[in-house]
N, C-alpha and C positions, 0 to 999 in steps of 0.2 A: 298628244294628253290633251285632255277636258280642261275647257277654262270653267271656271266656275266665278261668280258674281254675287255676293251676298244678296244683292237687291233682285238683278233681272234673273239671275240663276245659280241661286243656292245650292250646294253640295248635297243640302239634307232632302231635298225635293227631286233628284236624281237616281232612278236606282235602273240597274240593265240596258242603260244607253236610253231609258223614258225617261219624261218630266212627268212630274204629278199633274199639274195643269192639262195636260194631252189626255191622260188617263181619267180625270175626273170630267173634262167633256164629252167624253164617251159614256160615262157612268150616269151623267146627269138628264143627257140630249133628249128624255122624253119626261124629263119632268120640269115644270116650274117653279118660280116663286119659294118659298117656306120648303116645300119639300127636295126640291133641288139643292137650297141651299143646307137645310140638314146632311143631305147626301154628301154634300161635296165636303164639307166640314170632317163628316166621318170619316171618308177617304183620306182627306189629309192628313187629318192624324193620325190614323195606321199608317201612314206611308212614311213619317217622319219619326213616328215616337222612339224607335231605337237609337236616331242619330242626333235628336233636338234636345225633347224635353222629357223622354222616357216614360214612367208612368202619370207623369203629369199628363201629356198627351194620349194616355191611353184612357184615361178618366174624362177627357176633355170630348173624346171620339164616344165613348158609351154616354155621355149629358147629350149629345146631338143625337145619339141615336134614341134615346129615351122621349127627347125633344117629338122624333119624328113618329115613334109609336104613340105618343098621347095624340096629336095631331091626327093620325091616321083614325084613332080611336073616334076621337071627336065627329070626325067627318060623317063617322060610319051611324053614328047616333042621329043625327040630321034627318 
């Protein structure tokens, strides 16, 4: 039986035997700073939305994706 801990290993961050943090590490490995933060946040909120805060988490994911899009657009304009 899987052991969950609401601080160290909450159930809403475990899917298919994988932990969200491990997926995030791979997802953002080539990105630093603000880009990495935004990407990690999008993954985190999409990962847990159905098991924690529902629509609120989907909106947070969209907000962080919008932050990333704006950041990339502004960098291109430099």
